[in-house]
N, CA, C and O atoms as a printed pandas DataFrame, in Angstrom:
     atom_number atom_name residue_name chain_id  residue_number  x_coord  y_coord  z_coord
0              1         N          MET        A               1   14.392    5.119  -14.194
1              2        CA          MET        A               1   13.001    5.021  -14.688
2              3         C          MET        A               1   12.688    3.479  -13.999
3              4         O          MET        A               1   11.565    3.148  -13.617
4              5         N          THR        A               2   13.929    2.582  -13.914
5              6        CA          THR        A               2   13.677    1.040  -13.440
6              7         C          THR        A               2   12.999    1.301  -12.225
7              8         O          THR        A               2   11.963    0.667  -12.025
8              9         N          ARG        A               3   13.442    2.235  -11.252
9             10        CA          ARG        A               3   12.778    1.951   -9.914
10            11         C          ARG        A               3   11.460    2.953  -10.322
11            12         O          ARG        A               3   10.388    2.624   -9.816
12            13         N          LEU        A               4   11.464    3.596  -10.794
13            14        CA          LEU        A               4   10.096    4.597  -10.864
14            15         C          LEU        A               4    8.930    3.881  -11.227
15            16         O          LEU        A               4    7.901    4.370  -10.760
16            17         N          LEU        A               5    8.776    2.805  -11.963
17            18        CA          LEU        A               5    7.927    1.938  -12.231
18            19         C          LEU        A               5    7.045    1.223  -10.858
19            20         O          LEU        A               5    5.850    1.379  -10.606
20            21         N          PRO        A               6    7.621    0.757  -10.419
21            22        CA          PRO        A               6    7.387   -0.175   -9.217
22            23         C          PRO        A               6    6.887    0.783   -8.159
23            24         O          PRO        A               6    5.944    0.426   -7.454
24            25         N          VAL        A               7    7.456    2.001   -7.987
25            26        CA          VAL        A               7    7.150    3.007   -6.875
26            27         C          VAL        A               7    5.407    3.569   -7.619
27            28         O          VAL        A               7    4.380    3.723   -6.959
28            29         N          LEU        A               8    5.536    3.732   -8.828
29            30        CA          LEU        A               8    4.036    3.872   -9.447
30            31         C          LEU        A               8    2.892    2.954   -9.353
31            32         O          LEU        A               8    1.684    3.189   -9.313
32            33         N          ALA        A               9    3.654    1.682   -9.322
33            34        CA          ALA        A               9    2.439    0.578   -9.401
34            35         C          ALA        A               9    1.909    0.446   -7.881
35            36         O          ALA        A               9    0.710    0.383   -7.612
36            37         N          ASP        A              10    2.879    0.413   -6.978
37            38        CA          ASP        A              10    2.638    0.321   -5.339
38            39         C          ASP        A              10    1.450    1.658   -5.219
39            40         O          ASP        A              10    0.293    1.370   -4.914
40            41         N          ALA        A              11    1.759    2.809   -5.428
41            42        CA          ALA        A              11    1.097    3.926   -5.306
42            43         C          ALA        A              11   -0.412    3.649   -6.020
43            44         O          ALA        A              11   -1.474    3.616   -5.398
44            45         N          ALA        A              12   -0.272    3.486   -7.269
45            46        CA          ALA        A              12   -1.705    3.210   -8.048
46            47         C          ALA        A              12   -2.542    2.168   -7.291
47            48         O          ALA        A              12   -3.762    2.275   -7.163
48            49         N          LEU        A              13   -1.816    1.159   -6.800
49            50        CA          LEU        A              13   -2.598   -0.190   -6.034
50            51         C          LEU        A              13   -3.134    0.307   -4.678
51            52         O          LEU        A              13   -4.223   -0.102   -4.276
52            53         N          VAL        A              14   -2.290    1.304   -3.858
53            54        CA          VAL        A              14   -2.917    1.739   -2.757
54            55         C          VAL        A              14   -3.891    2.612   -3.141
55            56         O          VAL        A              14   -4.857    2.518   -2.383
56            57         N          LEU        A              15   -4.060    3.525   -4.111
57            58        CA          LEU        A              15   -5.008    4.296   -4.304
58            59         C          LEU        A              15   -6.170    3.395   -4.867
59            60         O          LEU        A              15   -7.343    3.745   -4.738
60            61         N          LEU        A              16   -5.808    2.216   -5.502
61            62        CA          LEU        A              16   -7.145    1.678   -5.909
62            63         C          LEU        A              16   -8.009    0.986   -4.659
63            64         O          LEU        A              16   -9.239    0.959   -4.613
64            65         N          PHE        A              17   -7.018    0.376   -3.556
65            66        CA          PHE        A              17   -7.442    0.078   -2.327
66            67         C          PHE        A              17   -8.307    1.000   -1.658
67            68         O          PHE        A              17   -9.342    0.628   -1.104
68            69         N          ALA        A              18   -7.887    2.296   -1.691
69            70        CA          ALA        A              18   -8.816    3.280   -1.117
70            71         C          ALA        A              18   -9.980    3.682   -1.974
71            72         O          ALA        A              18  -10.969    4.077   -1.356
72            73         N          PHE        A              19  -10.037    3.658   -3.117
73            74        CA          PHE        A              19  -10.954    3.826   -4.101
74            75         C          PHE        A              19  -12.221    2.536   -4.106
75            76         O          PHE        A              19  -13.405    2.767   -4.351
76            77         N          LEU        A              20  -11.735    1.363   -3.825
77            78        CA          LEU        A              20  -12.703    0.221   -3.657
78            79         C          LEU        A              20  -13.179    0.024   -2.176
79            80         O          LEU        A              20  -14.207   -0.609   -1.935
80            81         N          GLY        A              21  -12.310    0.652   -1.068
81            82        CA          GLY        A              21  -12.966    0.478    0.108
82            83         C          GLY        A              21  -14.042    1.641    0.254
83            84         O          GLY        A              21  -15.179    1.384    0.652
84            85         N          ARG        A              22  -13.597    3.080   -0.121
85            86        CA          ARG        A              22  -14.620    4.113   -0.335
86            87         C          ARG        A              22  -15.852    3.618   -1.154
87            88         O          ARG        A              22  -16.943    3.948   -0.690
88            89         N          ARG        A              23  -15.849    2.944   -2.198
89            90        CA          ARG        A              23  -17.222    2.459   -2.923
90            91         C          ARG        A              23  -17.731    1.449   -2.114
91            92         O          ARG        A              23  -18.945    1.650   -2.072
92            93         N          SER        A              24  -17.431    0.393   -1.395
93            94        CA          SER        A              24  -17.850   -0.714   -0.761
94            95         C          SER        A              24  -18.445   -0.191    0.377
95            96         O          SER        A              24  -19.394   -0.822    0.842
96            97         N          HIS        A              25  -18.052    0.934    0.978
97            98        CA          HIS        A              25  -18.741    1.497    2.198
98            99         C          HIS        A              25  -19.744    2.759    1.814
99           100         O          HIS        A              25  -20.241    3.462    2.694
100          101         N          GLU        A              26  -19.998    2.976    0.334
101          102        CA          GLU        A              26  -20.726    3.998    0.013
102          103         C          GLU        A              26  -20.313    5.156    0.381
103          104         O          GLU        A              26  -21.281    5.803    0.780
104          105         N          HIS        A              27  -19.229    5.817    0.454
105          106        CA          HIS        A              27  -18.669    6.809    0.983
106          107         C          HIS        A              27  -18.654    7.679   -0.201
107          108         O          HIS        A              27  -18.845    7.059   -1.247
108          109         N          GLY        A              28  -18.467    9.037   -0.335
109          110        CA          GLY        A              28  -18.299    9.631   -1.535
110          111         C          GLY        A              28  -17.285    9.391   -2.437
111          112         O          GLY        A              28  -16.370    8.738   -1.936
112          113         N          LEU        A              29  -17.122    9.707   -3.643
113          114        CA          LEU        A              29  -15.966    9.370   -4.659
114          115         C          LEU        A              29  -15.340   10.636   -4.921
115          116         O          LEU        A              29  -14.967   10.858   -6.072
116          117         N          SER        A              30  -15.176   11.472   -4.054
117          118        CA          SER        A              30  -14.761   12.956   -4.776
118          119         C          SER        A              30  -13.072   12.718   -4.532
119          120         O          SER        A              30  -12.713   12.110   -3.523
120          121         N          LEU        A              31  -12.332   13.096   -5.253
121          122        CA          LEU        A              31  -10.915   13.114   -5.189
122          123         C          LEU        A              31  -10.136   13.663   -3.725
123          124         O          LEU        A              31   -9.003   13.392   -3.326
124          125         N          THR        A              32  -10.916   14.305   -3.261
125          126        CA          THR        A              32  -10.109   14.780   -1.927
126          127         C          THR        A              32  -10.580   13.561   -1.103
127          128         O          THR        A              32   -9.664   13.068   -0.445
128          129         N          GLY        A              33  -11.788   12.946   -0.970
129          130        CA          GLY        A              33  -12.059   11.694   -0.250
130          131         C          GLY        A              33  -11.062   10.739   -0.630
131          132         O          GLY        A              33  -10.381   10.240    0.266
132          133         N          LEU        A              34  -10.888   10.437   -1.722
133          134        CA          LEU        A              34  -10.117    9.418   -2.154
134          135         C          LEU        A              34   -8.432    9.726   -1.297
135          136         O          LEU        A              34   -7.867    8.838   -0.659
136          137         N          PHE        A              35   -7.951   10.923   -1.444
137          138        CA          PHE        A              35   -6.682   10.952   -1.138
138          139         C          PHE        A              35   -6.765   11.183    0.232
139          140         O          PHE        A              35   -5.654   11.192    0.762
140          141         N          GLN        A              36   -8.006   11.435    1.239
141          142        CA          GLN        A              36   -8.053   11.622    2.695
142          143         C          GLN        A              36   -7.896   10.016    3.038
143          144         O          GLN        A              36   -7.112    9.753    3.950
144          145         N          THR        A              37   -8.480    9.064    2.475
145          146        CA          THR        A              37   -8.554    7.855    2.682
146          147         C          THR        A              37   -7.297    7.215    2.168
147          148         O          THR        A              37   -7.084    6.209    2.844
148          149         N          ALA        A              38   -6.419    7.381    1.288
149          150        CA          ALA        A              38   -5.127    6.770    0.550
150          151         C          ALA        A              38   -4.312    7.385    1.577
151          152         O          ALA        A              38   -3.641    6.655    2.307
152          153         N          GLY        A              39   -4.290    8.686    1.722
153          154        CA          GLY        A              39   -2.922    9.714    2.451
154          155         C          GLY        A              39   -2.025    8.898    3.311
155          156         O          GLY        A              39   -0.817    8.772    3.112
156          157         N          PRO        A              40   -2.828    8.247    4.469
157          158        CA          PRO        A              40   -2.083    7.507    5.606
158          159         C          PRO        A              40   -1.247    6.227    4.884
159          160         O          PRO        A              40   -0.110    5.899    5.223
160          161         N          PHE        A              41   -2.158    5.462    3.651
161          162        CA          PHE        A              41   -1.469    4.484    3.396
162          163         C          PHE        A              41   -0.273    4.629    2.390
163          164         O          PHE        A              41    0.745    3.941    2.310
164          165         N          LEU        A              42   -0.694    5.773    1.599
165          166        CA          LEU        A              42    0.533    6.363    0.695
166          167         C          LEU        A              42    1.664    6.538    1.683
167          168         O          LEU        A              42    2.691    5.875    1.538
168          169         N          CYS        A              43    1.521    7.474    2.772
169          170        CA          CYS        A              43    2.817    7.634    3.634
170          171         C          CYS        A              43    3.613    6.228    3.899
171          172         O          CYS        A              43    4.816    6.037    3.717
172          173         N          GLY        A              44    2.687    5.337    4.350
173          174        CA          GLY        A              44    3.243    4.202    4.810
174          175         C          GLY        A              44    3.876    3.363    3.584
175          176         O          GLY        A              44    4.754    2.514    3.731
176          177         N          THR        A              45    3.305    3.727    2.373
177          178        CA          THR        A              45    3.945    3.032    1.251
178          179         C          THR        A              45    5.458    3.747    1.001
179          180         O          THR        A              45    6.422    3.003    0.823
180          181         N          ALA        A              46    5.601    4.943    0.995
181          182        CA          ALA        A              46    6.615    5.659    1.062
182          183         C          ALA        A              46    7.866    5.094    2.198
183          184         O          ALA        A              46    9.075    4.899    2.067
184          185         N          ALA        A              47    7.134    4.985    3.077
185          186        CA          ALA        A              47    8.125    4.643    4.245
186          187         C          ALA        A              47    8.745    3.158    3.946
187          188         O          ALA        A              47    9.885    2.818    4.265
188          189         N          GLY        A              48    8.083    2.592    3.483
189          190        CA          GLY        A              48    8.277    1.199    3.467
190          191         C          GLY        A              48    9.580    1.132    1.867
191          192         O          GLY        A              48   10.576    0.435    1.673
192          193         N          TRP        A              49    9.103    1.898    1.275
193          194        CA          TRP        A              49   10.402    1.956    0.062
194          195         C          TRP        A              49   11.699    2.741    0.589
195          196         O          TRP        A              49   12.888    2.553    0.332
196          197         N          LEU        A              50   11.188    3.505    1.257
197          198        CA          LEU        A              50   12.519    4.224    2.065
198          199         C          LEU        A              50   13.488    3.217    2.883
199          200         O          LEU        A              50   14.710    3.072    2.909
200          201         N          LEU        A              51   12.303    2.525    3.603
201          202        CA          LEU        A              51   13.017    1.495    4.551
202          203         C          LEU        A              51   13.734    0.181    3.450
203          204         O          LEU        A              51   14.859   -0.312    3.535
204          205         N          ALA        A              52   13.002   -0.032    2.778
205          206        CA          ALA        A              52   13.792   -1.497    1.803
206          207         C          ALA        A              52   14.565   -1.258    1.005
207          208         O          ALA        A              52   15.373   -2.119    0.655
208          209         N          ALA        A              53   14.554    0.194    0.385
209          210        CA          ALA        A              53   15.576    0.495   -0.483
210          211         C          ALA        A              53   16.873    1.058    0.016
211          212         O          ALA        A              53   17.969    0.923   -0.527
212          213         N          GLY        A              54   16.562    1.806    1.290
213          214        CA          GLY        A              54   17.880    1.980    2.217
214          215         C          GLY        A              54   18.660    1.170    2.890
215          216         O          GLY        A              54   19.886    1.184    3.005
216          217         N          LEU        A              55   17.766    0.369    3.385
217          218        CA          LEU        A              55   18.522   -0.807    4.284
218          219         C          LEU        A              55   18.566   -2.395    3.645
219          220         O          LEU        A              55   18.831   -3.391    4.317
220          221         N          THR        A              56   18.288   -2.391    2.384
221          222        CA          THR        A              56   18.637   -3.842    1.887
222          223         C          THR        A              56   18.995   -3.380    0.370
223          224         O          THR        A              56   18.964   -2.296   -0.214
224          225         N          ASP        A              57   19.378   -4.819   -0.026
225          226        CA          ASP        A              57   19.862   -4.663   -1.584
226          227         C          ASP        A              57   18.992   -5.850   -2.255
227          228         O          ASP        A              57   19.333   -6.803   -2.957
228          229         N          LEU        A              58   17.785   -5.439   -1.786
229          230        CA          LEU        A              58   16.628   -6.500   -2.412
230          231         C          LEU        A              58   16.202   -5.722   -3.672
231          232         O          LEU        A              58   16.278   -4.494   -3.653
232          233         N          ALA        A              59   15.829   -6.264   -4.589
233          234        CA          ALA        A              59   15.043   -5.971   -6.154
234          235         C          ALA        A              59   13.747   -5.103   -5.785
235          236         O          ALA        A              59   12.960   -5.790   -5.134
236          237         N          PRO        A              60   13.428   -4.184   -5.941
237          238        CA          PRO        A              60   12.081   -3.369   -5.988
238          239         C          PRO        A              60   10.990   -4.542   -6.373
239          240         O          PRO        A              60   10.033   -4.746   -5.626
240          241         N          ARG        A              61   11.126   -5.068   -7.208
241          242        CA          ARG        A              61   10.349   -6.034   -7.924
242          243         C          ARG        A              61   10.083   -7.411   -7.467
243          244         O          ARG        A              61    9.342   -8.228   -8.013
244          245         N          SER        A              62   10.927   -7.594   -6.172
245          246        CA          SER        A              62   10.986   -9.027   -5.630
246          247         C          SER        A              62    9.774   -9.056   -4.475
247          248         O          SER        A              62    9.509   -7.979   -3.941
248          249         N          VAL        A              63    9.102  -10.131   -4.111
249          250        CA          VAL        A              63    8.347  -10.331   -3.164
250          251         C          VAL        A              63    8.882  -10.037   -1.634
251          252         O          VAL        A              63    8.106   -9.773   -0.717
252          253         N          PRO        A              64   10.297  -10.117   -1.482
253          254        CA          PRO        A              64   10.671   -9.753   -0.004
254          255         C          PRO        A              64   10.680   -8.155   -0.049
255          256         O          PRO        A              64   10.342   -7.548    0.967
256          257         N          PHE        A              65   11.004   -7.555   -1.038
257          258        CA          PHE        A              65   11.159   -6.011   -1.021
258          259         C          PHE        A              65    9.563   -5.764   -0.493
259          260         O          PHE        A              65    9.243   -5.101    0.493
260          261         N          GLY        A              66    8.699   -6.441   -1.370
261          262        CA          GLY        A              66    7.014   -5.953   -1.228
262          263         C          GLY        A              66    6.950   -6.443    0.143
263          264         O          GLY        A              66    6.685   -5.510    0.901
264          265         N          LEU        A              67    7.070   -7.371    0.647
265          266        CA          LEU        A              67    6.532   -7.678    2.464
266          267         C          LEU        A              67    7.073   -6.537    3.017
267          268         O          LEU        A              67    6.275   -6.039    3.810
268          269         N          VAL        A              68    8.286   -5.809    2.906
269          270        CA          VAL        A              68    8.686   -4.568    3.567
270          271         C          VAL        A              68    7.607   -3.689    3.459
271          272         O          VAL        A              68    7.030   -3.185    4.423
272          273         N          VAL        A              69    7.292   -3.478    2.101
273          274        CA          VAL        A              69    6.403   -2.125    1.718
274          275         C          VAL        A              69    5.176   -2.382    2.276
275          276         O          VAL        A              69    4.637   -1.445    2.865
276          277         N          VAL        A              70    4.504   -3.644    2.214
277          278        CA          VAL        A              70    3.325   -4.007    3.059
278          279         C          VAL        A              70    3.192   -3.930    4.296
279          280         O          VAL        A              70    2.129   -3.608    4.825
280          281         N          ALA        A              71    4.192   -4.200    4.894
281          282        CA          ALA        A              71    4.123   -4.000    6.413
282          283         C          ALA        A              71    4.275   -2.856    6.562
283          284         O          ALA        A              71    3.356   -2.497    7.299
284          285         N          ALA        A              72    5.041   -1.815    6.251
285          286        CA          ALA        A              72    5.249   -0.301    6.487
286          287         C          ALA        A              72    3.933    0.460    6.036
287          288         O          ALA        A              72    3.512    1.472    6.596
288          289         N          THR        A              73    3.212   -0.296    4.715
289          290        CA          THR        A              73    1.788    0.395    4.362
290          291         C          THR        A              73    0.943    0.210    5.550
291          292         O          THR        A              73    0.534    1.234    6.097
292          293         N          VAL        A              74    0.631   -0.883    6.015
293          294        CA          VAL        A              74   -0.244   -1.157    7.012
294          295         C          VAL        A              74   -0.163   -0.672    8.445
295          296         O          VAL        A              74   -1.131   -0.433    9.167
296          297         N          VAL        A              75    1.269   -0.545    8.798
297          298        CA          VAL        A              75    1.785   -0.230   10.308
298          299         C          VAL        A              75    1.554    1.394   10.519
299          300         O          VAL        A              75    1.032    1.902   11.511
300          301         N          VAL        A              76    2.087    2.125    9.304
301          302        CA          VAL        A              76    2.093    3.303    9.455
302          303         C          VAL        A              76    0.773    3.733    8.974
303          304         O          VAL        A              76    0.028    4.265    9.797
304          305         N          GLY        A              77    0.410    3.596    7.871
305          306        CA          GLY        A              77   -1.185    3.759    7.673
306          307         C          GLY        A              77   -2.208    3.668    8.547
307          308         O          GLY        A              77   -3.120    4.492    8.476
308          309         N          MET        A              78   -2.223    2.653    9.513
309          310        CA          MET        A              78   -3.065    2.705   10.592
310          311         C          MET        A              78   -2.873    3.140   11.668
311          312         O          MET        A              78   -3.768    3.147   12.513
312          313         N          GLY        A              79   -1.337    3.735   11.960
313          314        CA          GLY        A              79   -0.785    4.192   13.004
314          315         C          GLY        A              79   -1.421    5.889   12.588
315          316         O          GLY        A              79   -1.952    6.575   13.462
316          317         N          LEU        A              80   -1.309    6.234   11.586
317          318        CA          LEU        A              80   -1.872    7.531   11.183
318          319         C          LEU        A              80   -3.286    7.766   11.301
319          320         O          LEU        A              80   -3.815    8.734   11.848
320          321         N          ARG        A              81   -3.868    6.760   10.719
321          322        CA          ARG        A              81   -5.316    6.812   11.048
322          323         C          ARG        A              81   -5.892    6.951   12.451
323          324         O          ARG        A              81   -6.887    7.622   12.725
324          325         N          LEU        A              82   -5.156    6.242   13.313
325          326        CA          LEU        A              82   -5.351    6.302   14.869
326          327         C          LEU        A              82   -5.107    7.870   15.066
327          328         O          LEU        A              82   -6.006    8.594   15.494
328          329         N          VAL        A              83   -3.927    8.321   14.752
329          330        CA          VAL        A              83   -3.513    9.688   15.208
330          331         C          VAL        A              83   -4.581   10.660   14.782
331          332         O          VAL        A              83   -4.825   11.567   15.578
332          333         N          PHE        A              84   -5.238   10.617   13.681
333          334        CA          PHE        A              84   -6.147   11.520   13.067
334          335         C          PHE        A              84   -7.478   11.089   13.284
335          336         O          PHE        A              84   -8.282   11.512   12.453
336          337         N          ALA        A              85   -7.945   10.328   14.216
337          338        CA          ALA        A              85   -9.081    9.732   14.313
338          339         C          ALA        A              85   -9.792    9.034   13.078
339          340         O          ALA        A              85  -10.960    9.326   12.820
340          341         N          GLN        A              86   -9.224    8.286   12.456
341          342        CA          GLN        A              86  -10.002    7.991   11.178
342          343         C          GLN        A              86  -10.709    6.647   11.114
343          344         O          GLN        A              86  -11.363    6.213   10.166
344          345         N          GLY        A              87  -10.386    5.857   12.690
345          346        CA          GLY        A              87  -10.802    4.583   12.793
346          347         C          GLY        A              87  -10.056    3.588   12.543
347          348         O          GLY        A              87   -9.635    3.569   11.386
348          349         N          VAL        A              88   -9.676    2.593   13.330
349          350        CA          VAL        A              88   -8.831    1.445   13.087
350          351         C          VAL        A              88   -9.364    0.147   13.909
351          352         O          VAL        A              88   -8.726   -0.474   14.759
352          353         N          ALA        A              89  -10.724   -0.123   13.441
353          354        CA          ALA        A              89  -11.188   -1.442   13.750
354          355         C          ALA        A              89  -10.457   -2.690   13.252
355          356         O          ALA        A              89  -10.140   -2.907   12.082
356          357         N          TRP        A              90  -10.200   -3.607   14.479
357          358        CA          TRP        A              90   -9.396   -4.881   14.033
358          359         C          TRP        A              90   -9.677   -5.381   12.376
359          360         O          TRP        A              90   -8.866   -5.604   11.477
360          361         N          SER        A              91  -11.312   -5.457   12.398
361          362        CA          SER        A              91  -11.701   -6.035   11.104
362          363         C          SER        A              91  -11.001   -5.496    9.935
363          364         O          SER        A              91  -10.638   -6.161    8.965
364          365         N          PHE        A              92  -10.798   -3.897   10.151
365          366        CA          PHE        A              92  -10.336   -3.330    9.166
366          367         C          PHE        A              92   -9.033   -3.442    8.801
367          368         O          PHE        A              92   -8.625   -3.591    7.649
368          369         N          VAL        A              93   -8.188   -3.346   10.091
369          370        CA          VAL        A              93   -6.772   -3.978    9.889
370          371         C          VAL        A              93   -6.343   -5.326    9.124
371          372         O          VAL        A              93   -5.342   -5.496    8.428
372          373         N          LEU        A              94   -7.299   -6.180    9.415
373          374        CA          LEU        A              94   -7.039   -7.556    8.777
374          375         C          LEU        A              94   -7.428   -7.477    7.347
375          376         O          LEU        A              94   -6.600   -7.871    6.526
376          377         N          VAL        A              95   -8.657   -6.989    6.903
377          378        CA          VAL        A              95   -9.266   -6.997    5.473
378          379         C          VAL        A              95   -7.843   -5.805    4.720
379          380         O          VAL        A              95   -7.307   -6.117    3.657
380          381         N          ALA        A              96   -7.531   -4.808    5.309
381          382        CA          ALA        A              96   -6.485   -4.135    4.664
382          383         C          ALA        A              96   -5.202   -4.628    4.479
383          384         O          ALA        A              96   -4.522   -4.380    3.483
384          385         N          THR        A              97   -4.803   -5.422    5.547
385          386        CA          THR        A              97   -3.687   -6.133    5.509
386          387         C          THR        A              97   -3.613   -7.291    4.071
387          388         O          THR        A              97   -2.760   -7.359    3.186
388          389         N          ALA        A              98   -4.757   -8.038    4.269
389          390        CA          ALA        A              98   -4.914   -8.958    3.137
390          391         C          ALA        A              98   -5.269   -8.304    1.805
391          392         O          ALA        A              98   -4.589   -8.686    0.852
392          393         N          VAL        A              99   -5.889   -7.701    1.644
393          394        CA          VAL        A              99   -5.974   -6.671    0.189
394          395         C          VAL        A              99   -4.681   -5.989   -0.239
395          396         O          VAL        A              99   -4.304   -5.901   -1.407
396          397         N          LEU        A             100   -4.102   -5.560    0.723
397          398        CA          LEU        A             100   -2.598   -4.721    0.498
398          399         C          LEU        A             100   -1.969   -5.442   -0.274
399          400         O          LEU        A             100   -1.604   -5.270   -1.438
400          401         N          SER        A             101   -1.788   -6.734    0.826
401          402        CA          SER        A             101   -0.737   -8.010    0.645
402          403         C          SER        A             101   -1.259   -8.628   -1.004
403          404         O          SER        A             101   -0.430   -8.769   -1.903
404          405         N          VAL        A             102   -2.541   -8.905   -1.168
405          406        CA          VAL        A             102   -2.753   -9.388   -2.566
406          407         C          VAL        A             102   -2.214   -8.320   -3.728
407          408         O          VAL        A             102   -1.433   -8.622   -4.631
408          409         N          LEU        A             103   -2.737   -7.150   -3.531
409          410        CA          LEU        A             103   -2.340   -6.095   -4.117
410          411         C          LEU        A             103   -0.715   -5.947   -4.615
411          412         O          LEU        A             103   -0.215   -6.064   -5.734
412          413         N          LEU        A             104   -0.087   -5.623   -3.226
413          414        CA          LEU        A             104    1.292   -5.295   -3.712
414          415         C          LEU        A             104    2.418   -6.465   -3.696
415          416         O          LEU        A             104    3.572   -6.295   -4.088
416          417         N          LEU        A             105    1.898   -7.680   -3.178
417          418        CA          LEU        A             105    2.874   -8.710   -3.538
418          419         C          LEU        A             105    2.364   -9.404   -4.630
419          420         O          LEU        A             105    3.186  -10.032   -5.298
420          421         N          GLY        A             106    1.205   -9.435   -4.962
421          422        CA          GLY        A             106    0.580   -9.857   -6.255
422          423         C          GLY        A             106    1.102   -9.643   -7.489
423          424         O          GLY        A             106    1.384  -10.604   -8.206
424          425         N          TRP        A             107    1.277   -8.494   -7.851
425          426        CA          TRP        A             107    2.323   -8.154   -9.108
426          427         C          TRP        A             107    3.267   -8.187   -8.959
427          428         O          TRP        A             107    3.633   -7.808  -10.072
428          429         N          ARG        A             108    4.420   -8.402   -8.257
429          430        CA          ARG        A             108    5.507   -8.714   -7.916
430          431         C          ARG        A             108    5.663  -10.388   -7.982
431          432         O          ARG        A             108    6.748  -10.830   -8.361
432          433         N          ALA        A             109    4.759  -11.175   -7.675
433          434        CA          ALA        A             109    4.902  -12.460   -7.814
434          435         C          ALA        A             109    4.554  -12.673   -9.249
435          436         O          ALA        A             109    5.271  -13.439   -9.892
436          437         N          ILE        A             110    3.470  -12.048   -9.874
437          438        CA          ILE        A             110    3.409  -12.347  -11.346
438          439         C          ILE        A             110    4.851  -11.944  -12.219
439          440         O          ILE        A             110    5.401  -12.670  -13.048
440          441         N          ALA        A             111    5.213  -10.813  -11.857
441          442        CA          ALA        A             111    6.430  -10.180  -12.485
442          443         C          ALA        A             111    7.484  -11.152  -12.381
443          444         O          ALA        A             111    8.116  -11.497  -13.380
444          445         N          GLY        A             112    7.791  -11.774  -10.850
445          446        CA          GLY        A             112    8.635  -12.742  -11.078
446          447         C          GLY        A             112    8.347  -13.741  -11.936
447          448         O          GLY        A             112    9.322  -13.983  -12.648
448          449         N          LEU        A             113    7.303  -14.502  -12.190
449          450        CA          LEU        A             113    6.975  -15.402  -12.640
450          451         C          LEU        A             113    7.206  -15.579  -14.263
451          452         O          LEU        A             113    7.522  -16.579  -14.907
452          453         N          VAL        A             114    6.890  -14.046  -14.733
453          454        CA          VAL        A             114    7.152  -13.875  -16.177
454          455         C          VAL        A             114    8.284  -13.346  -16.383
455          456         O          VAL        A             114    8.575  -13.131  -17.560
456          457         N          GLY        A             115    9.188  -13.004  -15.403
457          458        CA          GLY        A             115   10.452  -12.742  -15.673
458          459         C          GLY        A             115   10.578  -11.196  -16.004
459          460         O          GLY        A             115   11.370  -10.832  -16.873
460          461         N          ALA        A             116    9.821  -10.321  -15.332
461          462        CA          ALA        A             116    9.798   -8.930  -15.775
462          463         C          ALA        A             116   10.498   -8.446  -15.146
463          464         O          ALA        A             116   10.711   -7.240  -15.273
């Protein structure tokens, strides 16, 4: 259960990222559309978790663990978007990196400050 909550938090925040992006660009807010947008990034998040948990002794709630998750989320997510011709403009890469960093590292930083 201890590892499940951070995994769910990361997945929920990636879904929030996709939701906000679709809403800000006036795309439809269907469940299918949301998962089409979030899917590549959720795959990246899963890869980041597997990498960080499998190759390090870092705590999942730590910022260093989150850095691995963010990097994989962005790199794998953008790679899959490129493969499936969903668009990978440099401005999108920069915005996605910034937003995902704030979301996926922010909760970890707060958890570290409050000792959760």
